[in-house]
KOLVO-998368 format. One record per residue (C-alpha): residue number from 1; residue in three letters; chain; x negated, y negated, z. Coordinates in steps of 0.25 Angstrom, whole numbers, plus 5000, padded with zeros to 4 digits. Example, Ala and Ser with C-alpha at 12.3 -4.5 7.8 and 13.67 -1.06 7.14 Angstrom:
2
<site n="1" res="Ala" chain="A" x="4951" y="5018" z="5031"/>
<site n="2" res="Ser" chain="A" x="4945" y="5004" z="5029"/>
***
This chain:
167
<site n="1" res="Met" chain="A" x="4911" y="5162" z="5051"/>
<site n="2" res="Gly" chain="A" x="4900" y="5150" z="5046"/>
<site n="3" res="Arg" chain="A" x="4886" y="5151" z="5045"/>
<site n="4" res="Ile" chain="A" x="4877" y="5142" z="5045"/>
<site n="5" res="Val" chain="A" x="4860" y="5140" z="5048"/>
<site n="6" res="Phe" chain="A" x="4856" y="5125" z="5052"/>
<site n="7" res="Tyr" chain="A" x="4839" y="5123" z="5053"/>
<site n="8" res="Glu" chain="A" x="4831" y="5112" z="5059"/>
<site n="9" res="Asp" chain="A" x="4821" y="5108" z="5045"/>
<site n="10" res="Arg" chain="A" x="4823" y="5111" z="5030"/>
<site n="11" res="Asn" chain="A" x="4825" y="5124" z="5021"/>
<site n="12" res="Phe" chain="A" x="4831" y="5129" z="5036"/>
<site n="13" res="Gln" chain="A" x="4817" y="5129" z="5043"/>
<site n="14" res="Gly" chain="A" x="4816" y="5129" z="5057"/>
<site n="15" res="Arg" chain="A" x="4827" y="5129" z="5067"/>
<site n="16" res="Ser" chain="A" x="4840" y="5134" z="5063"/>
<site n="17" res="Tyr" chain="A" x="4856" y="5135" z="5071"/>
<site n="18" res="Glu" chain="A" x="4863" y="5144" z="5065"/>
<site n="19" res="Cys" chain="A" x="4879" y="5139" z="5067"/>
<site n="20" res="Ser" chain="A" x="4893" y="5145" z="5062"/>
<site n="21" res="Ser" chain="A" x="4900" y="5134" z="5067"/>
<site n="22" res="Asp" chain="A" x="4903" y="5120" z="5069"/>
<site n="23" res="Cys" chain="A" x="4891" y="5113" z="5079"/>
<site n="24" res="Ala" chain="A" x="4892" y="5099" z="5084"/>
<site n="25" res="Asp" chain="A" x="4876" y="5096" z="5086"/>
<site n="26" res="Met" chain="A" x="4866" y="5105" z="5081"/>
<site n="27" res="Ser" chain="A" x="4857" y="5098" z="5087"/>
<site n="28" res="Ser" chain="A" x="4855" y="5106" z="5101"/>
<site n="29" res="Tyr" chain="A" x="4852" y="5119" z="5089"/>
<site n="30" res="Leu" chain="A" x="4843" y="5110" z="5081"/>
<site n="31" res="Ser" chain="A" x="4837" y="5098" z="5084"/>
<site n="32" res="Arg" chain="A" x="4839" y="5095" z="5068"/>
<site n="33" res="Cys" chain="A" x="4843" y="5103" z="5052"/>
<site n="34" res="His" chain="A" x="4838" y="5101" z="5040"/>
<site n="35" res="Ser" chain="A" x="4844" y="5114" z="5035"/>
<site n="36" res="Cys" chain="A" x="4854" y="5124" z="5032"/>
<site n="37" res="Arg" chain="A" x="4860" y="5136" z="5030"/>
<site n="38" res="Val" chain="A" x="4874" y="5142" z="5028"/>
<site n="39" res="Gln" chain="A" x="4876" y="5154" z="5027"/>
<site n="40" res="Ser" chain="A" x="4892" y="5156" z="5029"/>
<site n="41" res="Gly" chain="A" x="4903" y="5144" z="5028"/>
<site n="42" res="Cys" chain="A" x="4904" y="5131" z="5027"/>
<site n="43" res="Phe" chain="A" x="4900" y="5119" z="5036"/>
<site n="44" res="Met" chain="A" x="4903" y="5104" z="5036"/>
<site n="45" res="Val" chain="A" x="4887" y="5099" z="5045"/>
<site n="46" res="Tyr" chain="A" x="4884" y="5084" z="5051"/>
<site n="47" res="Asp" chain="A" x="4871" y="5077" z="5051"/>
<site n="48" res="Arg" chain="A" x="4878" y="5074" z="5068"/>
<site n="49" res="Asn" chain="A" x="4881" y="5079" z="5078"/>
<site n="50" res="Asn" chain="A" x="4896" y="5083" z="5080"/>
<site n="51" res="Tyr" chain="A" x="4901" y="5083" z="5067"/>
<site n="52" res="Met" chain="A" x="4897" y="5069" z="5065"/>
<site n="53" res="Gly" chain="A" x="4889" y="5060" z="5053"/>
<site n="54" res="Asn" chain="A" x="4888" y="5066" z="5037"/>
<site n="55" res="Gln" chain="A" x="4891" y="5080" z="5033"/>
<site n="56" res="Tyr" chain="A" x="4892" y="5090" z="5024"/>
<site n="57" res="Phe" chain="A" x="4898" y="5102" z="5018"/>
<site n="58" res="Met" chain="A" x="4888" y="5116" z="5020"/>
<site n="59" res="Arg" chain="A" x="4894" y="5129" z="5013"/>
<site n="60" res="Arg" chain="A" x="4886" y="5141" z="5011"/>
<site n="61" res="Gly" chain="A" x="4871" y="5138" z="5008"/>
<site n="62" res="Glu" chain="A" x="4856" y="5132" z="5013"/>
<site n="63" res="Tyr" chain="A" x="4855" y="5119" z="5015"/>
<site n="64" res="Ser" chain="A" x="4839" y="5117" z="5017"/>
<site n="65" res="Asp" chain="A" x="4838" y="5101" z="5015"/>
<site n="66" res="Phe" chain="A" x="4851" y="5094" z="5022"/>
<site n="67" res="Gln" chain="A" x="4844" y="5079" z="5019"/>
<site n="68" res="Ser" chain="A" x="4842" y="5083" z="5004"/>
<site n="69" res="Met" chain="A" x="4854" y="5092" z="5001"/>
<site n="70" res="Met" chain="A" x="4863" y="5083" z="5009"/>
<site n="71" res="Gly" chain="A" x="4856" y="5071" z="5014"/>
<site n="72" res="Met" chain="A" x="4858" y="5076" z="5029"/>
<site n="73" res="Thr" chain="A" x="4845" y="5075" z="5037"/>
<site n="74" res="Asp" chain="A" x="4852" y="5082" z="5046"/>
<site n="75" res="Ile" chain="A" x="4864" y="5090" z="5053"/>
<site n="76" res="Arg" chain="A" x="4868" y="5091" z="5065"/>
<site n="77" res="Ser" chain="A" x="4882" y="5098" z="5065"/>
<site n="78" res="Cys" chain="A" x="4890" y="5107" z="5059"/>
<site n="79" res="Arg" chain="A" x="4904" y="5112" z="5056"/>
<site n="80" res="Ser" chain="A" x="4910" y="5125" z="5050"/>
<site n="81" res="Tyr" chain="A" x="4923" y="5126" z="5041"/>
<site n="82" res="Arg" chain="A" x="4931" y="5137" z="5049"/>
<site n="83" res="Met" chain="A" x="4945" y="5139" z="5049"/>
<site n="84" res="Arg" chain="A" x="4954" y="5151" z="5054"/>
<site n="85" res="Ile" chain="A" x="4965" y="5156" z="5046"/>
<site n="86" res="Tyr" chain="A" x="4980" y="5166" z="5050"/>
<site n="87" res="Glu" chain="A" x="4986" y="5175" z="5042"/>
<site n="88" res="Arg" chain="A" x="5000" y="5170" z="5049"/>
<site n="89" res="Asp" chain="A" x="5004" y="5157" z="5058"/>
<site n="90" res="Asn" chain="A" x="4999" y="5152" z="5070"/>
<site n="91" res="Phe" chain="A" x="4985" y="5157" z="5069"/>
<site n="92" res="Gly" chain="A" x="4993" y="5174" z="5066"/>
<site n="93" res="Gly" chain="A" x="4988" y="5185" z="5061"/>
<site n="94" res="Gln" chain="A" x="4973" y="5187" z="5054"/>
<site n="95" res="Met" chain="A" x="4962" y="5173" z="5056"/>
<site n="96" res="His" chain="A" x="4951" y="5173" z="5050"/>
<site n="97" res="Glu" chain="A" x="4940" y="5161" z="5050"/>
<site n="98" res="Met" chain="A" x="4938" y="5154" z="5038"/>
<site n="99" res="Met" chain="A" x="4923" y="5144" z="5034"/>
<site n="100" res="Asp" chain="A" x="4923" y="5147" z="5021"/>
<site n="101" res="Asp" chain="A" x="4934" y="5144" z="5008"/>
<site n="102" res="Cys" chain="A" x="4943" y="5157" z="5006"/>
<site n="103" res="Asp" chain="A" x="4946" y="5160" z="4992"/>
<site n="104" res="Ser" chain="A" x="4958" y="5170" z="4994"/>
<site n="105" res="Ile" chain="A" x="4960" y="5175" z="5009"/>
<site n="106" res="Met" chain="A" x="4966" y="5188" z="5007"/>
<site n="107" res="Asp" chain="A" x="4953" y="5191" z="5000"/>
<site n="108" res="Arg" chain="A" x="4947" y="5186" z="5010"/>
<site n="109" res="Tyr" chain="A" x="4952" y="5191" z="5025"/>
<site n="110" res="Arg" chain="A" x="4966" y="5200" z="5020"/>
<site n="111" res="Met" chain="A" x="4976" y="5187" z="5022"/>
<site n="112" res="Ser" chain="A" x="4988" y="5188" z="5017"/>
<site n="113" res="Asp" chain="A" x="4992" y="5175" z="5022"/>
<site n="114" res="Cys" chain="A" x="4988" y="5161" z="5031"/>
<site n="115" res="Gln" chain="A" x="4997" y="5156" z="5039"/>
<site n="116" res="Ser" chain="A" x="4991" y="5148" z="5050"/>
<site n="117" res="Cys" chain="A" x="4976" y="5140" z="5050"/>
<site n="118" res="Asn" chain="A" x="4967" y="5133" z="5060"/>
<site n="119" res="Val" chain="A" x="4957" y="5124" z="5053"/>
<site n="120" res="Met" chain="A" x="4944" y="5122" z="5060"/>
<site n="121" res="Asp" chain="A" x="4935" y="5116" z="5053"/>
<site n="122" res="Gly" chain="A" x="4936" y="5111" z="5039"/>
<site n="123" res="His" chain="A" x="4946" y="5106" z="5030"/>
<site n="124" res="Trp" chain="A" x="4952" y="5116" z="5023"/>
<site n="125" res="Leu" chain="A" x="4962" y="5120" z="5009"/>
<site n="126" res="Met" chain="A" x="4971" y="5130" z="5008"/>
<site n="127" res="Tyr" chain="A" x="4976" y="5137" z="4998"/>
<site n="128" res="Glu" chain="A" x="4990" y="5145" z="4994"/>
<site n="129" res="Gln" chain="A" x="4980" y="5153" z="4985"/>
<site n="130" res="Pro" chain="A" x="4968" y="5161" z="4983"/>
<site n="131" res="His" chain="A" x="4956" y="5156" z="4976"/>
<site n="132" res="Phe" chain="A" x="4962" y="5143" z="4982"/>
<site n="133" res="Arg" chain="A" x="4972" y="5139" z="4974"/>
<site n="134" res="Gly" chain="A" x="4986" y="5135" z="4974"/>
<site n="135" res="Arg" chain="A" x="4994" y="5126" z="4986"/>
<site n="136" res="Met" chain="A" x="4982" y="5120" z="4995"/>
<site n="137" res="Thr" chain="A" x="4983" y="5116" z="5009"/>
<site n="138" res="Tyr" chain="A" x="4974" y="5106" z="5014"/>
<site n="139" res="Met" chain="A" x="4969" y="5111" z="5030"/>
<site n="140" res="Arg" chain="A" x="4962" y="5102" z="5039"/>
<site n="141" res="Pro" chain="A" x="4958" y="5106" z="5055"/>
<site n="142" res="Gly" chain="A" x="4967" y="5112" z="5061"/>
<site n="143" res="Glu" chain="A" x="4978" y="5124" z="5066"/>
<site n="144" res="Tyr" chain="A" x="4987" y="5126" z="5057"/>
<site n="145" res="Arg" chain="A" x="4999" y="5135" z="5063"/>
<site n="146" res="Asn" chain="A" x="5008" y="5139" z="5053"/>
<site n="147" res="Phe" chain="A" x="5007" y="5132" z="5038"/>
<site n="148" res="Arg" chain="A" x="5022" y="5135" z="5038"/>
<site n="149" res="Asp" chain="A" x="5026" y="5124" z="5044"/>
<site n="150" res="Met" chain="A" x="5015" y="5115" z="5036"/>
<site n="151" res="Gly" chain="A" x="5023" y="5115" z="5026"/>
<site n="152" res="Met" chain="A" x="5016" y="5125" z="5019"/>
<site n="153" res="Ser" chain="A" x="5027" y="5138" z="5019"/>
<site n="154" res="Gly" chain="A" x="5023" y="5144" z="5008"/>
<site n="155" res="Met" chain="A" x="5009" y="5143" z="5008"/>
<site n="156" res="Arg" chain="A" x="5001" y="5155" z="5010"/>
<site n="157" res="Phe" chain="A" x="4985" y="5151" z="5009"/>
<site n="158" res="Met" chain="A" x="4976" y="5161" z="5003"/>
<site n="159" res="Ser" chain="A" x="4961" y="5154" z="5002"/>
<site n="160" res="Met" chain="A" x="4955" y="5143" z="5008"/>
<site n="161" res="Arg" chain="A" x="4946" y="5132" z="5006"/>
<site n="162" res="Arg" chain="A" x="4934" y="5122" z="5012"/>
<site n="163" res="Ile" chain="A" x="4939" y="5109" z="5009"/>
<site n="164" res="Thr" chain="A" x="4923" y="5102" z="5009"/>
<site n="165" res="Asp" chain="A" x="4925" y="5088" z="5006"/>
<site n="166" res="Met" chain="A" x="4934" y="5080" z="5014"/>
<site n="167" res="Cys" chain="A" x="4938" y="5066" z="5007"/>
***
């Protein structure tokens, strides 16, 4: 799972709130938020409650001052990128939850194939070959029970990448 720590003041000062999933309203935890550390995973942060307003994509790293770095004065909600992949159709077999790009499901999870998935948050590209090569398919949030029924009968998905900039 991803993990992000929000701080009330710049330079990681003041009260903090640690989060590993979606948070629609941080006001019950912090009076304001001016800096954060993304320890793992990726998050989309918003300057208004309920995933509204200006947004900014954050990957692993330190963000010591939102205003000078992004022009945002405060963070009020956040959403993680999450997808569950399954070895077999209809969500059968091995299951792994992902929040980061995966350049090879064989190397990372010892899965030989991915036949269904549940995109819970974010938008993803699934590639036919490891290391983001070969034919690809765009996946938006939703349940994908059987790739063959979607007209992808000959494809095997071996790597996945988050899409961070949607037009």
